[in-house]
N, C-alpha and C positions, 0 to 999 in steps of 0.2 A: 504494500500500500504506500509505503514511503517512497519507493522508486517511481510510482505513478505520479505522486504529488511533485516530486523533484523534476520529472519530465514535463509536467504541466507548467510549473514556474520557469523551468529552463526554456521552454518554447516561447513564453512571454518575453523572457530576457533576449532571446534571439530576434524576435520581432521588433522589440524596442531598439536593439542595436542596429538592425537593418534600416528601420525608419528614421532614426535620428543621426546615423553616421554614414551609412552606405548611400542612401538615396540623396542626401544633400551633396555628397561628394560627386555622384554621377550627374547631378544637376549642374554643378560647376564645370565638370570636365567635358560633358557632351554639349554644352551650350544651350541648354533649355532655359537657363536663367534669363537670358536676353529676350527670348520669346515670351516668357511669363511677364517680364517687365513691360514689353510692348503691349501685350494684352491689357495690362492694368492701366497703362498710360492712355491708350485709345478707348478705354472703357468698353471693350469688346466682351460680350458674354460668351465665354468659350463653350458653354453647353449648346449654344445655338449652332456652332460649327458642325457638331455631330449631326444635328437634324438636317442641316443643309446637305451634307454629304449623303445621308440616308435617302433623302428625297431624290438626289441625282442617281443613286444606284438602284433604287427600287424598281423603276420600269425595266431596266436591263435584266434584273433577276427574273422578272416575268418572261422575258424573251428567252432567256437561257432555259427556264423550266419547260416552256413549250417546245423548244428545239430538242431537248432531251426526250420529251414524251412522244413527239411526232416525227422524229427523224427516221430515216431508213438505214439504221445501223446494221441490220441483218442482211441487207441486200448486197450481193457480190457484184462488183463492177464489171467483171469480164463475162458475165452471163448475159446473153441477148434475150430480151423479153419475147 
């Protein structure tokens, strides 16, 4: 039982370490900090970007689904009808 509690608190410690040291380090090194600052300066609601891109992709997903459903994948090209 003590091992389970130790693993439980150890996992929280790992998550804490990852969130407060690894993620800020990656934010600095990969250059996301400038993008975050630009979003804050321009007062851009970043959640809206997700919905814009989903709206752009949504019609194409319908086309892909229809192509997969109604394509002639099983027809051999060298056979004459």
